[in-house]
A tleap script that builds the chain and sets N, CA, C and O, in Angstrom:
source leaprc.protein.ff14SB
mol = sequence {
  NMET LYS PHE ILE ALA ASN LEU ARG ARG LYS
  LEU PHE ASN TRP ARG ILE ASN ARG GLU ILE
  PHE GLN LYS ILE PHE PRO HIE LEU ARG GLN
  GLU ALA ASN HIE GLY TYR PRO PHE LYS SER
  ASP ASP GLU LEU VAL ARG LEU GLN ILE HIE
  SER GLY LEU ASN ALA GLN MET LYS PHE ASP
  MET ILE GLU ARG MET ALA ALA LYS MET PRO
  LYS ALA TYR SER GLU ALA PHE ARG TYR VAL
  ALA TYR ARG ASP LEU ASN GLU ARG MET GLU
  MET TYR LEU GLU VAL ALA LYS GLU ARG ILE
  GLN PRO GLU THR CYS ASP PRO ARG PHE VAL
  ALA THR ARG ALA GLU CALA
}
set mol.1.N position { 9.239 -2.357 1.383 }
set mol.1.CA position { 8.421 -0.858 0.709 }
set mol.1.C position { 6.969 -0.824 1.788 }
set mol.1.O position { 6.551 0.291 2.099 }
set mol.2.N position { 6.276 -2.008 2.301 }
set mol.2.CA position { 5.177 -1.518 3.052 }
set mol.2.C position { 5.552 -0.802 3.763 }
set mol.2.O position { 5.232 0.376 3.603 }
set mol.3.N position { 6.557 -1.248 5.081 }
set mol.3.CA position { 6.925 -0.740 5.949 }
set mol.3.C position { 6.998 0.743 5.707 }
set mol.3.O position { 6.443 1.440 6.556 }
set mol.4.N position { 7.632 1.394 4.617 }
set mol.4.CA position { 8.001 2.586 4.423 }
set mol.4.C position { 6.168 3.307 3.956 }
set mol.4.O position { 5.802 4.446 4.246 }
set mol.5.N position { 5.432 2.411 3.312 }
set mol.5.CA position { 4.393 2.848 2.947 }
set mol.5.C position { 3.526 3.018 4.584 }
set mol.5.O position { 2.514 3.694 4.397 }
set mol.6.N position { 3.592 2.814 5.302 }
set mol.6.CA position { 2.943 2.774 6.253 }
set mol.6.C position { 3.687 4.024 7.013 }
set mol.6.O position { 3.117 5.112 6.931 }
set mol.7.N position { 4.366 3.984 7.419 }
set mol.7.CA position { 5.330 4.838 7.994 }
set mol.7.C position { 5.225 6.539 7.608 }
set mol.7.O position { 5.436 7.540 8.294 }
set mol.8.N position { 4.729 6.325 5.962 }
set mol.8.CA position { 4.777 7.545 5.808 }
set mol.8.C position { 2.942 7.928 5.853 }
set mol.8.O position { 2.631 9.110 5.999 }
set mol.9.N position { 1.764 6.803 5.713 }
set mol.9.CA position { 0.305 6.923 6.039 }
set mol.9.C position { 0.307 7.988 7.437 }
set mol.9.O position { -0.142 9.118 7.632 }
set mol.10.N position { 1.260 6.721 8.504 }
set mol.10.CA position { 1.022 7.589 10.209 }
set mol.10.C position { 1.462 8.270 9.966 }
set mol.10.O position { 0.610 9.119 10.228 }
set mol.11.N position { 2.861 9.202 9.313 }
set mol.11.CA position { 3.326 10.193 9.416 }
set mol.11.C position { 2.002 11.597 9.532 }
set mol.11.O position { 1.636 12.446 10.345 }
set mol.12.N position { 1.595 11.032 7.877 }
set mol.12.CA position { 0.287 12.303 7.558 }
set mol.12.C position { -0.685 12.226 8.350 }
set mol.12.O position { -1.330 13.199 8.741 }
set mol.13.N position { -0.851 11.249 8.612 }
set mol.13.CA position { -2.280 11.105 9.539 }
set mol.13.C position { -1.551 11.970 11.000 }
set mol.13.O position { -2.123 13.030 11.254 }
set mol.14.N position { -0.580 11.664 11.773 }
set mol.14.CA position { -0.131 12.530 12.854 }
set mol.14.C position { -0.328 14.438 12.355 }
set mol.14.O position { -0.975 15.428 12.696 }
set mol.15.N position { 0.870 13.962 11.212 }
set mol.15.CA position { 0.603 16.251 10.795 }
set mol.15.C position { -1.272 16.381 10.500 }
set mol.15.O position { -1.968 17.206 11.092 }
set mol.16.N position { -1.560 15.846 9.951 }
set mol.16.CA position { -3.021 16.507 10.027 }
set mol.16.C position { -3.735 16.636 11.251 }
set mol.16.O position { -4.357 17.648 11.577 }
set mol.17.N position { -3.598 15.195 12.180 }
set mol.17.CA position { -4.228 15.711 12.936 }
set mol.17.C position { -3.660 16.781 13.936 }
set mol.17.O position { -4.554 17.405 14.508 }
set mol.18.N position { -2.155 17.196 14.339 }
set mol.18.CA position { -1.403 18.198 14.745 }
set mol.18.C position { -2.004 19.166 14.403 }
set mol.18.O position { -2.584 19.808 15.278 }
set mol.19.N position { -2.069 19.584 13.072 }
set mol.19.CA position { -2.558 20.683 12.291 }
set mol.19.C position { -4.244 21.304 12.880 }
set mol.19.O position { -4.586 22.484 12.960 }
set mol.20.N position { -5.038 20.118 13.211 }
set mol.20.CA position { -6.154 20.663 12.956 }
set mol.20.C position { -5.975 21.083 14.986 }
set mol.20.O position { -6.055 22.206 15.484 }
set mol.21.N position { -5.736 19.796 15.705 }
set mol.21.CA position { -5.787 20.033 17.225 }
set mol.21.C position { -4.818 20.814 17.525 }
set mol.21.O position { -5.577 21.253 18.389 }
set mol.22.N position { -3.897 21.410 17.658 }
set mol.22.CA position { -2.994 22.333 18.267 }
set mol.22.C position { -2.472 23.643 17.337 }
set mol.22.O position { -1.565 24.399 17.684 }
set mol.23.N position { -3.371 23.767 15.864 }
set mol.23.CA position { -3.478 25.242 15.197 }
set mol.23.C position { -4.361 25.505 15.026 }
set mol.23.O position { -4.746 26.492 15.652 }
set mol.24.N position { -5.378 24.807 14.025 }
set mol.24.CA position { -6.382 25.475 13.577 }
set mol.24.C position { -7.182 25.988 14.583 }
set mol.24.O position { -7.538 27.166 14.613 }
set mol.25.N position { -7.686 24.580 15.979 }
set mol.25.CA position { -8.830 24.556 16.575 }
set mol.25.C position { -8.562 26.179 17.842 }
set mol.25.O position { -9.553 26.845 18.144 }
set mol.26.N position { -6.866 26.631 18.516 }
set mol.26.CA position { -6.608 27.279 18.834 }
set mol.26.C position { -6.688 28.253 18.616 }
set mol.26.O position { -6.739 29.202 19.398 }
set mol.27.N position { -6.742 28.238 16.666 }
set mol.27.CA position { -6.734 29.621 16.231 }
set mol.27.C position { -8.162 30.208 16.298 }
set mol.27.O position { -8.411 31.307 16.793 }
set mol.28.N position { -9.182 29.280 15.692 }
set mol.28.CA position { -10.903 29.543 16.023 }
set mol.28.C position { -10.967 30.118 16.995 }
set mol.28.O position { -11.517 31.215 17.098 }
set mol.29.N position { -10.272 29.334 18.166 }
set mol.29.CA position { -10.688 29.555 19.540 }
set mol.29.C position { -10.161 31.152 20.115 }
set mol.29.O position { -10.486 31.563 21.228 }
set mol.30.N position { -9.339 31.912 19.194 }
set mol.30.CA position { -8.373 33.063 19.112 }
set mol.30.C position { -7.478 32.614 20.637 }
set mol.30.O position { -7.233 33.478 21.479 }
set mol.31.N position { -7.153 31.490 20.777 }
set mol.31.CA position { -6.049 31.346 21.627 }
set mol.31.C position { -4.655 32.020 21.193 }
set mol.31.O position { -3.953 32.641 21.990 }
set mol.32.N position { -4.405 31.867 20.131 }
set mol.32.CA position { -3.181 31.633 18.968 }
set mol.32.C position { -3.068 32.266 18.141 }
set mol.32.O position { -4.212 32.241 17.687 }
set mol.33.N position { -2.210 33.234 17.168 }
set mol.33.CA position { -2.649 33.219 15.687 }
set mol.33.C position { -1.575 31.943 15.250 }
set mol.33.O position { -0.537 31.554 15.784 }
set mol.34.N position { -2.178 31.564 14.256 }
set mol.34.CA position { -1.080 30.845 14.156 }
set mol.34.C position { -1.294 31.581 11.971 }
set mol.34.O position { -1.599 30.810 11.062 }
set mol.35.N position { -1.228 31.954 11.919 }
set mol.35.CA position { -2.055 33.133 10.861 }
set mol.35.C position { -2.363 32.637 9.262 }
set mol.35.O position { -1.875 32.937 8.172 }
set mol.36.N position { -3.836 31.371 9.883 }
set mol.36.CA position { -4.517 31.365 9.291 }
set mol.36.C position { -5.271 32.657 8.132 }
set mol.36.O position { -5.141 33.865 8.335 }
set mol.37.N position { -5.658 32.359 7.535 }
set mol.37.CA position { -6.723 33.244 6.912 }
set mol.37.C position { -8.374 33.309 6.526 }
set mol.37.O position { -9.200 33.694 5.699 }
set mol.38.N position { -8.082 32.334 8.332 }
set mol.38.CA position { -9.559 32.746 8.981 }
set mol.38.C position { -10.045 32.961 9.991 }
set mol.38.O position { -9.055 32.730 10.685 }
set mol.39.N position { -11.086 33.331 10.948 }
set mol.39.CA position { -10.959 33.793 12.204 }
set mol.39.C position { -12.246 33.434 12.794 }
set mol.39.O position { -12.448 33.997 13.870 }
set mol.40.N position { -13.149 32.676 12.400 }
set mol.40.CA position { -14.767 32.460 12.487 }
set mol.40.C position { -14.911 30.871 11.782 }
set mol.40.O position { -14.029 30.555 10.983 }
set mol.41.N position { -15.804 30.069 12.020 }
set mol.41.CA position { -15.955 29.352 11.479 }
set mol.41.C position { -16.343 29.351 10.148 }
set mol.41.O position { -15.724 28.767 9.258 }
set mol.42.N position { -17.351 29.990 9.997 }
set mol.42.CA position { -17.722 31.009 9.025 }
set mol.42.C position { -16.829 31.057 7.877 }
set mol.42.O position { -16.950 30.731 6.697 }
set mol.43.N position { -15.687 31.676 8.739 }
set mol.43.CA position { -14.899 31.856 7.174 }
set mol.43.C position { -14.448 30.865 7.233 }
set mol.43.O position { -14.258 30.568 6.053 }
set mol.44.N position { -14.085 30.009 7.883 }
set mol.44.CA position { -12.933 28.319 7.400 }
set mol.44.C position { -14.294 27.845 6.293 }
set mol.44.O position { -14.091 27.711 5.087 }
set mol.45.N position { -15.409 27.669 6.805 }
set mol.45.CA position { -16.173 27.079 5.980 }
set mol.45.C position { -16.001 27.583 4.246 }
set mol.45.O position { -15.701 26.836 3.315 }
set mol.46.N position { -16.257 28.886 4.183 }
set mol.46.CA position { -16.237 29.552 3.099 }
set mol.46.C position { -14.606 29.402 2.544 }
set mol.46.O position { -14.426 29.771 1.384 }
set mol.47.N position { -14.056 29.164 2.895 }
set mol.47.CA position { -12.329 29.224 2.665 }
set mol.47.C position { -12.666 27.272 2.042 }
set mol.47.O position { -12.729 26.955 0.854 }
set mol.48.N position { -12.772 26.608 2.845 }
set mol.48.CA position { -12.769 25.152 2.597 }
set mol.48.C position { -14.138 24.800 0.732 }
set mol.48.O position { -14.105 23.944 -0.153 }
set mol.49.N position { -14.939 25.825 0.967 }
set mol.49.CA position { -15.552 25.393 -0.260 }
set mol.49.C position { -14.872 26.042 -1.332 }
set mol.49.O position { -15.011 25.513 -2.434 }
set mol.50.N position { -13.908 27.445 -1.234 }
set mol.50.CA position { -13.500 28.047 -1.985 }
set mol.50.C position { -11.949 27.085 -2.714 }
set mol.50.O position { -11.434 27.093 -3.832 }
set mol.51.N position { -11.629 26.358 -1.448 }
set mol.51.CA position { -10.416 25.363 -2.295 }
set mol.51.C position { -11.130 23.928 -2.406 }
set mol.51.O position { -10.524 22.857 -2.362 }
set mol.52.N position { -12.276 24.056 -2.531 }
set mol.52.CA position { -13.039 22.737 -2.995 }
set mol.52.C position { -13.068 23.020 -4.290 }
set mol.52.O position { -12.246 22.477 -5.030 }
set mol.53.N position { -13.893 23.801 -4.731 }
set mol.53.CA position { -13.793 24.290 -6.385 }
set mol.53.C position { -12.554 24.298 -7.302 }
set mol.53.O position { -12.344 23.723 -8.370 }
set mol.54.N position { -11.566 25.382 -6.325 }
set mol.54.CA position { -10.318 25.207 -7.082 }
set mol.54.C position { -9.599 24.064 -7.385 }
set mol.54.O position { -8.845 24.003 -8.357 }
set mol.55.N position { -9.844 22.894 -6.389 }
set mol.55.CA position { -9.378 21.200 -6.774 }
set mol.55.C position { -10.006 21.062 -7.747 }
set mol.55.O position { -9.394 20.772 -8.775 }
set mol.56.N position { -11.312 21.204 -7.781 }
set mol.56.CA position { -12.427 20.596 -8.937 }
set mol.56.C position { -11.583 21.371 -10.614 }
set mol.56.O position { -11.294 20.683 -11.594 }
set mol.57.N position { -11.376 22.777 -10.514 }
set mol.57.CA position { -11.434 23.519 -11.370 }
set mol.57.C position { -9.348 22.891 -12.061 }
set mol.57.O position { -8.901 22.698 -13.192 }
set mol.58.N position { -8.914 22.825 -11.108 }
set mol.58.CA position { -7.553 22.228 -11.348 }
set mol.58.C position { -7.614 20.555 -12.016 }
set mol.58.O position { -6.951 20.075 -12.935 }
set mol.59.N position { -8.456 20.058 -11.335 }
set mol.59.CA position { -8.554 18.603 -11.932 }
set mol.59.C position { -8.650 18.862 -13.937 }
set mol.59.O position { -8.056 18.278 -14.843 }
set mol.60.N position { -9.593 19.900 -13.953 }
set mol.60.CA position { -10.198 20.285 -15.257 }
set mol.60.C position { -9.328 20.427 -16.049 }
set mol.60.O position { -9.065 19.753 -17.046 }
set mol.61.N position { -8.620 21.723 -15.447 }
set mol.61.CA position { -7.191 21.874 -16.210 }
set mol.61.C position { -6.205 20.982 -17.006 }
set mol.61.O position { -5.636 21.036 -18.096 }
set mol.62.N position { -6.292 19.820 -15.557 }
set mol.62.CA position { -4.926 18.810 -16.073 }
set mol.62.C position { -5.755 18.201 -17.546 }
set mol.62.O position { -5.281 18.125 -18.680 }
set mol.63.N position { -7.087 17.830 -17.090 }
set mol.63.CA position { -7.483 17.240 -18.604 }
set mol.63.C position { -7.473 17.992 -19.765 }
set mol.63.O position { -7.032 17.500 -20.804 }
set mol.64.N position { -8.031 19.463 -19.711 }
set mol.64.CA position { -7.418 20.351 -20.957 }
set mol.64.C position { -6.162 20.401 -21.569 }
set mol.64.O position { -5.967 20.251 -22.776 }
set mol.65.N position { -5.153 20.655 -20.555 }
set mol.65.CA position { -3.992 20.690 -20.893 }
set mol.65.C position { -2.998 19.081 -21.483 }
set mol.65.O position { -2.257 18.748 -22.408 }
set mol.66.N position { -3.548 18.554 -20.361 }
set mol.66.CA position { -3.352 17.026 -21.780 }
set mol.66.C position { -4.145 16.365 -22.753 }
set mol.66.O position { -3.753 15.348 -23.323 }
set mol.67.N position { -4.866 16.715 -22.893 }
set mol.67.CA position { -5.427 16.947 -23.924 }
set mol.67.C position { -4.549 17.867 -25.285 }
set mol.67.O position { -5.042 17.494 -26.349 }
set mol.68.N position { -3.782 18.590 -25.448 }
set mol.68.CA position { -3.624 19.197 -26.036 }
set mol.68.C position { -1.854 18.789 -25.951 }
set mol.68.O position { -1.113 19.492 -26.638 }
set mol.69.N position { -1.340 17.870 -25.263 }
set mol.69.CA position { -0.117 16.994 -25.514 }
set mol.69.C position { -0.078 16.558 -26.526 }
set mol.69.O position { -0.969 16.910 -27.299 }
set mol.70.N position { 1.225 15.341 -27.138 }
set mol.70.CA position { 1.421 14.632 -28.052 }
set mol.70.C position { 0.328 13.614 -27.337 }
set mol.70.O position { 0.003 13.918 -26.189 }
set mol.71.N position { -0.242 12.476 -27.899 }
set mol.71.CA position { -0.734 11.631 -27.447 }
set mol.71.C position { -0.399 10.929 -26.456 }
set mol.71.O position { -1.065 10.941 -25.420 }
set mol.72.N position { 1.252 9.821 -26.683 }
set mol.72.CA position { 1.607 8.748 -25.606 }
set mol.72.C position { 1.907 10.239 -24.177 }
set mol.72.O position { 1.236 10.558 -23.195 }
set mol.73.N position { 2.793 10.611 -24.567 }
set mol.73.CA position { 3.086 11.593 -23.564 }
set mol.73.C position { 1.924 12.323 -22.352 }
set mol.73.O position { 2.083 12.680 -21.185 }
set mol.74.N position { 0.705 12.330 -23.297 }
set mol.74.CA position { -0.852 12.573 -22.566 }
set mol.74.C position { -1.349 11.243 -21.337 }
set mol.74.O position { -1.581 11.259 -20.128 }
set mol.75.N position { -1.349 10.380 -22.197 }
set mol.75.CA position { -1.342 9.037 -21.370 }
set mol.75.C position { -0.510 8.672 -20.336 }
set mol.75.O position { -0.940 8.300 -19.244 }
set mol.76.N position { 0.777 8.765 -20.645 }
set mol.76.CA position { 1.564 8.675 -19.486 }
set mol.76.C position { 1.671 9.738 -18.141 }
set mol.76.O position { 1.973 9.388 -17.000 }
set mol.77.N position { 1.382 10.951 -18.530 }
set mol.77.CA position { 1.148 12.168 -17.608 }
set mol.77.C position { -0.137 11.971 -16.874 }
set mol.77.O position { -0.142 11.967 -15.643 }
set mol.78.N position { -1.215 11.808 -17.566 }
set mol.78.CA position { -2.406 11.643 -16.722 }
set mol.78.C position { -2.122 10.546 -15.776 }
set mol.78.O position { -2.473 10.586 -14.597 }
set mol.79.N position { -1.317 9.315 -16.452 }
set mol.79.CA position { -1.549 7.737 -15.365 }
set mol.79.C position { -0.720 8.408 -14.041 }
set mol.79.O position { -1.042 8.148 -12.882 }
set mol.80.N position { 0.397 9.312 -14.402 }
set mol.80.CA position { 1.734 9.626 -13.179 }
set mol.80.C position { 0.731 10.803 -12.070 }
set mol.80.O position { 0.914 10.847 -10.853 }
set mol.81.N position { -0.326 11.691 -12.827 }
set mol.81.CA position { -1.164 12.655 -12.393 }
set mol.81.C position { -2.123 11.904 -11.221 }
set mol.81.O position { -2.170 12.015 -9.996 }
set mol.82.N position { -2.638 11.335 -11.901 }
set mol.82.CA position { -3.828 10.397 -11.154 }
set mol.82.C position { -3.496 10.019 -10.168 }
set mol.82.O position { -4.003 10.034 -9.047 }
set mol.83.N position { -1.860 9.351 -10.890 }
set mol.83.CA position { -1.773 7.751 -9.591 }
set mol.83.C position { -1.134 8.534 -8.356 }
set mol.83.O position { -1.391 7.953 -7.301 }
set mol.84.N position { -0.417 9.623 -8.202 }
set mol.84.CA position { -0.225 10.375 -7.253 }
set mol.84.C position { -1.320 11.352 -6.745 }
set mol.84.O position { -1.400 11.367 -5.516 }
set mol.85.N position { -1.929 11.930 -7.205 }
set mol.85.CA position { -3.071 12.467 -6.774 }
set mol.85.C position { -4.014 11.432 -5.558 }
set mol.85.O position { -4.344 11.641 -4.391 }
set mol.86.N position { -4.190 10.465 -6.341 }
set mol.86.CA position { -5.020 9.244 -5.893 }
set mol.86.C position { -4.478 8.780 -4.862 }
set mol.86.O position { -5.242 8.626 -3.909 }
set mol.87.N position { -3.154 8.432 -4.680 }
set mol.87.CA position { -1.850 7.944 -2.879 }
set mol.87.C position { -2.626 9.634 -2.619 }
set mol.87.O position { -3.844 9.549 -2.466 }
set mol.88.N position { -2.358 10.320 -2.590 }
set mol.88.CA position { -2.569 11.728 -1.256 }
set mol.88.C position { -4.189 11.196 -1.215 }
set mol.88.O position { -4.276 10.461 -0.232 }
set mol.89.N position { -5.072 11.258 -1.681 }
set mol.89.CA position { -6.274 11.673 -1.552 }
set mol.89.C position { -6.665 10.232 -0.701 }
set mol.89.O position { -6.986 10.548 0.444 }
set mol.90.N position { -6.722 9.055 -0.867 }
set mol.90.CA position { -6.412 7.735 -0.005 }
set mol.90.C position { -5.621 8.064 1.467 }
set mol.90.O position { -5.714 7.214 2.353 }
set mol.91.N position { -4.929 9.169 1.691 }
set mol.91.CA position { -4.299 9.421 3.130 }
set mol.91.C position { -5.252 9.826 3.428 }
set mol.91.O position { -5.885 9.344 4.367 }
set mol.92.N position { -5.689 10.896 2.692 }
set mol.92.CA position { -7.067 11.743 3.673 }
set mol.92.C position { -8.304 10.626 3.895 }
set mol.92.O position { -8.721 10.013 4.878 }
set mol.93.N position { -8.535 10.659 3.007 }
set mol.93.CA position { -9.552 9.455 3.535 }
set mol.93.C position { -9.345 8.366 4.257 }
set mol.93.O position { -10.399 7.812 4.569 }
set mol.94.N position { -8.038 7.664 4.778 }
set mol.94.CA position { -7.891 6.920 5.940 }
set mol.94.C position { -8.225 7.928 7.140 }
set mol.94.O position { -8.958 7.639 8.085 }
set mol.95.N position { -7.612 9.086 6.969 }
set mol.95.CA position { -8.025 9.837 8.287 }
set mol.95.C position { -9.080 10.137 8.390 }
set mol.95.O position { -9.472 10.299 9.546 }
set mol.96.N position { -10.073 10.365 7.250 }
set mol.96.CA position { -11.364 10.595 7.571 }
set mol.96.C position { -11.986 9.333 8.011 }
set mol.96.O position { -13.059 9.494 8.594 }
set mol.97.N position { -11.705 8.487 7.919 }
set mol.97.CA position { -12.587 7.147 8.045 }
set mol.97.C position { -12.312 7.135 9.703 }
set mol.97.O position { -13.216 7.097 10.538 }
set mol.98.N position { -10.957 7.174 9.988 }
set mol.98.CA position { -10.782 7.400 11.753 }
set mol.98.C position { -11.728 8.006 12.353 }
set mol.98.O position { -12.299 7.534 13.337 }
set mol.99.N position { -12.038 9.274 11.758 }
set mol.99.CA position { -12.889 10.408 12.654 }
set mol.99.C position { -14.307 10.240 12.613 }
set mol.99.O position { -15.002 10.882 13.401 }
set mol.100.N position { -14.784 9.509 11.845 }
set mol.100.CA position { -16.210 9.157 11.386 }
set mol.100.C position { -17.069 8.999 13.067 }
set mol.100.O position { -16.735 8.154 13.898 }
set mol.101.N position { -17.728 9.592 13.187 }
set mol.101.CA position { -18.705 8.940 14.445 }
set mol.101.C position { -19.162 7.967 13.827 }
set mol.101.O position { -18.896 7.869 12.629 }
set mol.102.N position { -20.039 6.901 14.527 }
set mol.102.CA position { -20.515 5.478 13.505 }
set mol.102.C position { -22.001 6.072 14.462 }
set mol.102.O position { -22.251 6.579 15.555 }
set mol.103.N position { -22.721 5.608 13.206 }
set mol.103.CA position { -24.282 6.008 12.769 }
set mol.103.C position { -24.893 5.054 14.168 }
set mol.103.O position { -25.852 5.268 14.909 }
set mol.104.N position { -23.929 3.991 14.141 }
set mol.104.CA position { -25.344 2.720 15.105 }
set mol.104.C position { -24.098 2.731 16.414 }
set mol.104.O position { -22.951 3.169 16.318 }
set mol.105.N position { -24.710 2.144 17.539 }
set mol.105.CA position { -23.503 1.871 18.766 }
set mol.105.C position { -24.258 0.225 19.321 }
set mol.105.O position { -25.326 -0.353 19.527 }
set mol.106.N position { -22.885 0.089 19.348 }
set mol.106.CA position { -23.044 -1.460 20.006 }
set mol.106.C position { -24.220 -1.795 21.077 }
set mol.106.O position { -24.399 -0.629 21.430 }
set mol.107.N position { -24.870 -2.312 21.618 }
set mol.107.CA position { -25.811 -2.410 22.519 }
set mol.107.C position { -25.009 -2.737 23.517 }
set mol.107.O position { -25.316 -2.267 24.612 }
set mol.108.N position { -23.945 -3.495 23.448 }
set mol.108.CA position { -23.335 -4.316 24.405 }
set mol.108.C position { -22.648 -3.154 25.029 }
set mol.108.O position { -22.204 -3.464 26.134 }
set mol.109.N position { -22.391 -1.821 24.668 }
set mol.109.CA position { -22.026 -0.498 25.620 }
set mol.109.C position { -22.495 0.626 25.564 }
set mol.109.O position { -22.082 1.765 25.348 }
set mol.110.N position { -23.751 -0.032 25.871 }
set mol.110.CA position { -25.160 1.112 26.207 }
set mol.110.C position { -24.734 0.705 27.807 }
set mol.110.O position { -24.265 -0.280 28.378 }
set mol.111.N position { -25.127 1.890 28.126 }
set mol.111.CA position { -25.072 1.451 29.630 }
set mol.111.C position { -27.029 2.140 30.041 }
set mol.111.O position { -27.602 3.228 29.984 }
set mol.112.N position { -27.498 0.326 30.532 }
set mol.112.CA position { -28.609 -0.176 30.703 }
set mol.112.C position { -29.393 0.916 32.541 }
set mol.112.O position { -30.497 1.396 32.797 }
set mol.113.N position { -28.510 0.862 33.068 }
set mol.113.CA position { -29.101 1.748 34.316 }
set mol.113.C position { -27.813 2.515 34.965 }
set mol.113.O position { -26.743 2.213 34.438 }
set mol.114.N position { -27.768 3.282 35.829 }
set mol.114.CA position { -26.740 4.083 36.468 }
set mol.114.C position { -27.174 3.794 37.808 }
set mol.114.O position { -28.321 3.862 38.251 }
set mol.115.N position { -25.712 3.339 38.623 }
set mol.115.CA position { -25.404 3.170 39.512 }
set mol.115.C position { -24.779 4.075 40.535 }
set mol.115.O position { -23.774 4.694 40.183 }
set mol.116.N position { -25.160 4.208 41.548 }
set mol.116.CA position { -24.412 5.378 42.355 }
set mol.116.C position { -23.566 4.950 42.818 }
set mol.116.O position { -22.818 5.647 43.503 }
savepdb mol mol.pdb
quit
């Protein structure tokens, strides 16, 4: 089972990076048109903020709807929904951790003098 989970995460990572590097970046540089609803960095940021707010709204909607369900079903539904959402968010967090630039640098890897 761990093999399949690993494979799934690697495929997820590959798909995210492929979309970013081979589709979004060329789209923003206007080297290709991949059909995204943005043409500039500013439009991309606006859509990213809008999507983040939409995600939060949907979390709130899940809670409001679950509160109107029968108690046992509501508790089971919340468990399944949040388990699924957390698994997906964990995969995004793993991709994000790989792309974070380090805040400090190991001094062993810093050039101390230039050689000609």
